[in-house]
N, C-alpha and C positions, 0 to 999 in steps of 0.2 A: 436560356439561350447563351451560348458561349460568347465571351467578350472578343472584341477585335484583336486585342493583344494576344489572346490565347490562340486564335485562328491564324494569326501571323506566325506564331511559334510553330504551330503544327505544319503550316506550309513550308517553313524553313527546314523543319525536321524531315519532311518527306523529300524535299530537294536533296538533303544530305544523304538520305537513304538511297536515292536514285543517282548519287554521285554527281550532282549539279552544284556548282558553287553558288553562293548566296547573292552574287552581284550581276550575273549574266542573264540576258533574256533567254527564255526556254524555247528550244525547237521541239515543241511538245509532241507532234505526231510521230516523228522517228523515235522519240523516247518511249512512248507508250506502246508503239507497235512492236518494239523489241523487248518488252518486258516478258519474263517467263509466264507462260500460261495466259497471255493476253491476246484477245482478238478484237480488232477495231472494224466496225461496219459503218459505211456511209450509205445512207438511204434517204430518199426524198419523203420524209414524213410530212403530215399536214403542218401548216405553219405554227400551230399552237403547241407543238411538241418540239423541244430543243434536242432531246436525246434520252438515252436510257442506259442503265448499267445492270448487269446480271452476274451473280457469282454462284457457280455450281461446284461444290467441293473446292478444288484448287483452280478451276478454270474461271477466268474473268472475261466478260464481254462488255465493250462500250459501243453504243450505237450513237451516231451523230447525224443530225438533220443536214443533209448536203445541199438543201435549198437555201440555207442561211449563209450569211457572209463568212468568209474565211476567218475573220477576226472573231466572229461569234462562235464558230465551230471550235476554235482554239479555247475559248472561254468555257464552252460546254464540256470539252474534254477534261479541262482542269476541274470543273465542277464535279464530274463523275468520279474523278480520282478521290475526292473527299468521301463520297458515298462508299467506295470500294475499300479504301485504305485507312480512313479515319473512323468513319461510322461502322464499317464492315457490314453494310447492308447486303442482303441477298438479291434484292431486286428493287429498282427505283425507276419510275418513268417521270421525266422532268417536263412539266407543262409550262407554257409561257404565260405566267400569271403576273398581275400587278404586284408590286412589292408588299403592299398591305394584305394581299390575299395569300401570300406564300406561308406555308408552315415554317416553324423555326429551323428545321433541318435543311430546308431549301435556301433560306436566307443565309444560314451558316455556310452552305456549300458555295453560294455565290461570293461571299466575302472571302472564303478560303481560296477560291479560284483566282480572285483578283490579287491576293497576296502571293499565291504560287507563281503567277505570271509576272508580277511586279512587287517584290518584297518592299515592305514599308520604308525602311531606311534608304533603299536604292532609289525609290521614287522621289523621296524628299531631296536627296542629293542631286538627282537629275534635274528637278525643278529649280533648285537653288543655283545650280551651275549654269542653267540656260535662261535665267531671268534677264529680261531686257525690255521692261515695260514701265510706263509712267503711272499706272494705277495699280490697286491691289488685285484687280480682276485678272485672271489668266486670259490671255488672248487665244483666239482660235488657232493661230499659228503654233503657240506653245502646246496647246492641247493635241494638235495633229502630230507634233514632234514626239509627244509622249506615246500616242497611239502607234506611230511607226516604229519607235524604238522597242517598245514592249510587245508590239503586235497584238493590240487589244482593240476591240470594236469601239466605235464612237460613243454609243450609249453606255457601254460598260466603263469606259474611261470617265465619262461625266458622273456616273453614279459613284465611282471610286473617289474622284476628287471632292465631290460633295460630302461623302462619308468622312473624308480626311480633313474637312473644314476649309477647303479652298473655295474661292468665289470666282464666278464667271457670269457673263451675261446670259439670262434665261433664253434669249433668242438662239443660243448655240445648240439647243436641243433640236431645232428645226432647220439648221443651216444646211446648204447644199455643199456637202463635203467635196464633191467632184470639182467644183470651181476652184477651191483652195489647193487640192491635190495637184491639179494641173499647173497652177502658178508656182507651187513649191517643188515641182518636178519629182513628185513621188509616184510610185506605181499605185494603180487603183486596186490591185489584187486583194488587199486586206478587206476591202469593202464589198467584194463581189462573191457570189456563191460559186460552187463548182459548175463547170460547163455540163450540159445535159448528158454527154457521153461519159462523164466522170461522177455522176450522182449515185451510181451503184458500185460499191467495191467492198471487198473483204480482205484484210491484211492481218497477218500475225499467226497465232498458234493453230487456228483452224486449218490453215493451209499446210502447216508443218505436220499436223496430225494426219491429214488426208494422205500426204506423201508417205508418211511413216507406215501406215497400214497397207498402202499399195505396195511399197517396197518389201514388206514382210509377207506379201501375197495373202494377206487376210481378206482383201477385197479384190475384185477384178478390175481391169482397166476401165471397163464400162461404168462400174460403180464409182470409180475414182473420178471419171469425167462428169458423172451426175452430181457428185459432191461439189465439184468446182463450179458447175453451172448454177447450183443452188447458192453459191457464194458470189454469183455475178461474174464469174471468170469463164469466158466463152472461147478463148483462143488456145 
């Protein structure tokens, strides 16, 4: 299994390839939706599937479970980038397994995703800059600040902090985030899934290809509309 340092380097390298600086939070969905030959599908999979990625020749597809929270969807998207651009796998379905049950490639993709969204040195500096506590344990307020800045889900943040050697109270795994979010005046959007009307969508190269073959009169208007309906576009 690759080391954390190696996975952080690979995450930084991919950021550079995508022309993202090494210090800013990543607006990941606009980023991947505009990549050449990339299609992003949001679909309400069963809860035990986080997402999937498929590569056919130059075409790449990432599928995201739209019933998961927005923070988790962002993490899944970064996870799938590892499979497509680092491992260069042709097809991967990512099940929601306990850490000890995951194969090495899935563990590596999780660690890579965390570093892609929050590079190691940037997270260290963020924590150091915002330290204002009387104990060694990170407070729930500090952890929420991290989540909101890097737009990472609660559990992914806790796993990352534990992996990096930071300490916090075990009770924070089961804390009611909504109570603290309201008090700290943050939006709840990071912790919520897509609304039901937005749980089916397709964005990216599939739509461009459909428009291209229609404009070249390779397919009829009726076939074009059928392709859009298959991509959950009904208007």
